N, C-alpha and C positions, 0 to 999 in steps of 0.2 A: 337387559331384561326383555323377555319376550311375552307378548300378550296375545292370546288366542280368542277369537270371537267369530261365531257363525262359520266355523271351518276354515278361517283365514288366520295366518300367523304374521305378526308384525314384529320386526326386530328394531330395537332402539339404536340410535346413532345420530351423529351430527353431520348434516349434509348441507350443501349450498343449494342444490337443486335436485329434485327427485321426480321421477315419472314412472308410471306403470300401467298395467292393464290386467283386467281380470275377466274371465268368462263366467257367465251365470245367468240368473233370471232377473234382468232389469235392475231395479232400484235396490234390491237386497244386497247385490254386490257393491253398489255405490256406497250404501250405508256402511258396509264392512270396511271399505277403503277409507271412508271418512273417520270411522272409529280408530282405525290403525293410525291415521294421521294425527288424531287428537292425542294418542298415547305415545307416539313415536319418540318424543324428546323429553319425556318426564324424568325429573331427577329426584322424585320423592319415592323412597324405598318403603316396602312393607305395606303399601296401600294400593297395590296393583288392581285387586278386584274391585275395591271401592271406586277407583278412578274409572274403571270400565263402565260401571253402572252410572256414574255421574256423567260421563261422556255420552252414553247411550240415552240418558234422560234428556240431556241438552239437545242432542241431535233430533230426537223425536219431538221435542217441544218447539225447536226453531225451524225445522224443515218440514214442509208438507210433501209427503211422498205418496203419489197416486199408485194404486195397485195395478190398474190396467193400462194397456198401451193402445187400445183401440176398441172397436166394436167386438162383440162376442162372435166367435167363429173365425177369427183371424189367426193364422199361424205364421210366425216369423222364423226364417231359417237363413243360414249362412250360405253365401254364394260359393259355388265350387264344391259343395259337399253333397252327399247322398241324402235326399229328403224323402221322408216317409209320411204319407197322408193316410190317416186311419178313417175307416168308414164307421162312424158311430151309429148304432141302431141296426147293424147288419147281424143276421143270425149266424151262428157258428156253422161253418161248412157250406153256407149258401153261396150261390154265385151272384156276384155284383158287377155292375158296369160303372165305369168312371168316364166323366165328360169334363171338358174344360170350356168354360164360357158357353155352355149349352151345346157344344159340338162334340162329336164323337172322336175327333182327331186329338191325340195326346202328343206331348213332346217326344221327340225321337229318343229311343232307348228306354222309355218308361216301361214298367212291368207291374203286374198285379200279383201280390203274394199274400195269401190268406186274408182276402178282402181289403188289403192295404195297397195303396199305389206308391211305388218307389220310383223316384226321379234321380237317376245317377248324375253326379257332378252338375247340379242344377245351375243354370245361367239365368240372367235377367229375363230372357225370353220365356222361361218356364213359369214366371209369375202369372197369377190370374186367379179366377174363381173356379174351384173344382167341386164337382158334385158326384155322389155315388147313388146308384139306383139298383133296385132288386131286379129279378128276372122279368117282372111285369113292367118295368120302367118306372115304377113309383120312386119318388125321391126319398132317400133315406137320410142323407147328411150333406151339408154344404160347408166348404171351408175356403177362405180367401188366403192365398199364399203370397207373402211378401218376402223378397229376398234382398239381402244386403250384407254389409261387412260389420265386423266388430268396430267399436269406436277407436279412432286414432288418438294419440296424445295431443291435446289442444295446444296451440300457440298462445301464450299469455304475455301481455305487457301492461305495466301500471304507470300511472301519472298522477301527480298532485298539482292542482292549480293554486293551492294555498296550503297552509300548515295545519289546517283543521280537518281536512277530508282528503281521501285519495280514491281513485277509481281504477279498476282493472278491466281490460277488454280481452277478448279471446276469439279465436277462429279455429274451426276444426281442421285438422291436418289431413283428413280423409273424407271423401264423399261416401257415406254409408248407405244411402238410398233408403234409410229407415228413419222414423221419428226419433228425435234426440232431445234430451233435456240435460240441464246442468245443475250440479250441486256446488255452491260456492261458499266456502267458510274461510275464516282466518284465525290465527292464534298470535297473540302478543308475546314476543320472545323475551324482551328485557323487562323484567318485573322487579319492583322494589320489594324489600322484605315484608312490608305491610301488605302489599298487593298479593304476595304469595300466600300469606296467612289468610287473607280474606277470600281468595279465589284459588283454591288448590288445583282446579282443573286446568290452569294455564291461560285463563282469560280467552276462552274460545267463543266465537260468535259468528253469525252469518254475515257474509258480504252481500248486502241487499241488492237484488236485481230489480232493474227498472223495466216494467213491461213496455214502456214507450221507446226504450233503447235496447234492442236485442243485442246480446253478446257483451253486456257490461254489468258490473256490479260496483257498489260503493261502500267504503268503510267510513263511517262518520265518527267525529270526535277523535281523530287520530292524534297522536302525540309526537312532537318534533324529535325527541331524543330516543324514541322507541323503534324497535325493529319488529316486523310482522312477517309471518309465514302464511302465504295464500295457498289454498287447496282448491283447484278448479277441476271438478270431476265431470267428465262427459259420459252420459249414460244413454244406451238404447236397449231395445228388447233383447239383444244378444249378449250384453255385458256392459262393462264400464272401463274407462281409463282415466288417469288423473295426472296432473302436473302440480308439483309443489314449487313455489317461488318465494324466495326471501326478498323482502322489501325494506329499505330504509328511506325515510322521508328526504334526507339530504340528497340522495341520489336521483330521486324521481321527481323532484320539484320542478315544475315548468309553468310559469305564470301564464295567464291569458294575455293576449295583446293589449297594450294600452288603448284607452278610449278617448273620444272627443278630440281627435287630432285637428288642429287649426293652423293654417299657414297664411300669413299676411305680408304684403310688401311693406317696407319701411319708408316713410315719406322722406324725400330728398336724399335717399341712399340707394343709388341704382344697382348696387351689388349685394344688397342685404335682403334677407327674408326672416321674419319673426315666426318661430314655430312653438306651439304649446300643445299640451296633452294632459290627460288625467290618468290616475291609477285605474287598473281594471276593477270592475265592481266586485269580482270574486276574491280579490286580495284583502286579507284582514286589515281593518283600520287600527293598527297597533303600532306604537313608535319603534318597537324593537324588531319589527319585520319591515324592512325598507327594501326598495328596489333601485336598481340603476338601469340606465336606458342607453340604447344604441339608435342613432339617427342616421338614415341613409337618404341621399337626395341626388338628383341629376336633372339636367335639362331633358325635355321630352325627346329631343332630336339626338341625344347621346345614349349609348348603351351602358357605359361604365358608371358605377356608383361611387360617390364620396361618402365616407362613414365617419361619424363623430360620436364619442361616448360622453355621457354626462350623468350626474346624480340629480339634476334639477328637473323641474317639470316644464321648462322652456329653454329654448336655445336660439341664438341668432346666427344664421348662416351669413358669412362675410365674403364668400367667394362665388356668389351666384353670378350668372351672366345677365347683364342688363337687357331687358326687353324680351327675354326668352322664358316661356312657361317651364316650370320645374315640377317634378314629381317628388313627394316626400313620404317616407314611412318611418315608423318607430317600433322597436321591440323592447322587452323588459327581461331582467334577470334578477335573481336574489342578490342583495347588496354584498353579501359575503361570498359570492361566486359559487354557491351551491346549485347543483342541478344544471338545467339547460336554459338557453335563451327561449323566449316565447316566439310564437309565429309573428311575422310582420303584421302590423296593423293595416287597415284599409288605406288606400292611397288618398293623399290630399294634394291639391295643385294650386299654384299661385305664380304670378309673373312679377318680377321686380320692376320698380319704376324705371323709366328711361332716363338717361343722363341729360340734365337740363341743357348743357352746352351742345350736345348732339341734337337735341330737340330744336334749339334755336337755329342751328346751322341748317338742319333739314327743312325747317319752316321757311327760312330765308330762300333757300334754293327752290323750294316749292313755289313760293310767291313769285320769284323771278321767272321761273318756267311758265307759270300760269299767265304772268303779264306779257311775256314774249309771245305766248300763243294767242292771247286775246287781241294784241295790237299788231297791225301790219307794219313791217320795218319800213322806215322812211328812205326814199331814194335820193333826197337832197343831201349835199355835203354839210357837215357840221360847221357852222360859222365860227365856233369858238376855237381859238388857237390851242395847239397842243402845249400843255404845261411841261416843260422840260426841267423845271427846277424842283423836282421831287427829291426831298432829302434822302429817302431810302435808296433811290436810284443813284444819286451822287456818291453815297457811301459805298455802294457796291462797286462803282467804277474805280474809286480811290483804292479800295482793297485789291482789286484786280491788278492795277498798275503797280502797287507796292510789291505784290507777289512776283510779277514779271521782272521788276528791277532787281529783286533779290536773286532770282535765278541767273540773270545776266552777270551780276557782280561775282557770283560764285563761279560761273564758267570762266570768266576772265582771270580770276585768282588761280584757278587750277592750271590754266594754260601757262601763266607766268611762272608758277612753281616748276612745272615740267621743263620749261626753257632754261631756267636757272640751273637745274640739276644737270641738264645735258651739257651746258657750257662748262661747268665745273669739272665734269668728268673728262672733257676734251683737253682742258688745260693741264690736268694731271698726266695724261698720256704723253704730251709734248715735253714735259720736264724730265721724264725718266731717261731717255737716250742722251740728252745733254750732260747729265751728271756722270754717265758712264764714260764718255769721251774725256772729260776732265780728269777722271781718276786714272785712265790709261796714260795720258800725257804726263801726269805726275810721276808715274812709275818709271817712264823712260828717262826722265831728268835726274833720277837718283844716281850718284857716283858709284862706280864698280869698285869693289875691294879686291886687290891683287893678293893672291896667296903665294908666299915665297916657299921655296923648297927647304 
């Protein structure tokens, strides 16, 4: 189905993302684009004209469209095109003079045709205030020329910090050098049967812009299971361009960072830190919308992070370094893994308690060092005899003697085995020749047998 309005033609179809541009006179083109957007995906047949009027009424009711773009006497033109400035008030056939900013010098290549000033392929340098004068030099007309480009298709991104509202932000893709405004609307795509009967226009409404935050708009009371189509239209005095963006809450949900992060050392536990935090204030306080959390921590002298995930609002770090200050941060994500992780929270720092045994050892060493520094060493010999009956020293000596005796016995045993093997081999070698001689003697002693003819 095609719908025509104000000289524009919109063709229906199902798209994921659409963008476009139109040339015209300011906001009228933007309104035409917006009406096309409102009608583009309608599935109700036979009511085309009625829907056009409904959309037009809604657009005119919800959007404030200023008629002018500046003070009277301003002319907007496109860079790189031939610009014609008319001298209003000049008599037909009379001779006029043109000046720029009060000077007689005009841009290079400019020419006067029938009282009008023509600037070929105007550049930014041609902008300024032009005035036309009659033969006597009397002022007839003044016009301020501003040059720029048609709007580019804006870049748009959307984010939801909770399941009740979502915001979209945009930036211009082209520097136009001209005043620019935006029309921001949305349409709810997935409607129930009852909603379609009550709102045949497709639930179209404005994405509300916040004057304190330029380049953003917000859709309030959004629904978790619904899809939305955003229309961000950029408009300047030369025309308009728009981008359509499909949004689902599950894809754009990104909570705000958790709040109230507190890190505390655990008494008598030199490797532990207790960490606690709270839900972000923007997250709805409802039991079916839960968050899970990701905790990262490291000693301040290290660069690599350790990461732990949890569903609780507190966690105990069990592998901290005793006596070293640690940096801790936490982020959040939807419990069912929809959307994206939040940004990391602000840092919190704490130092685990020191190991008691290490502290006692260090204190003892410190006391001894301080005592030795405070007192001069005595030059007289110690009258007390040296105690050589220390049980620990005696035990060490016995162990050393036992190990030495074991190695000595092992060496003696190895030598004995080697000698025995050598003697046995020698005795076998002597026995072999003797047996051979005995066998040879035995053969000589055998009687010879005479063979008769």
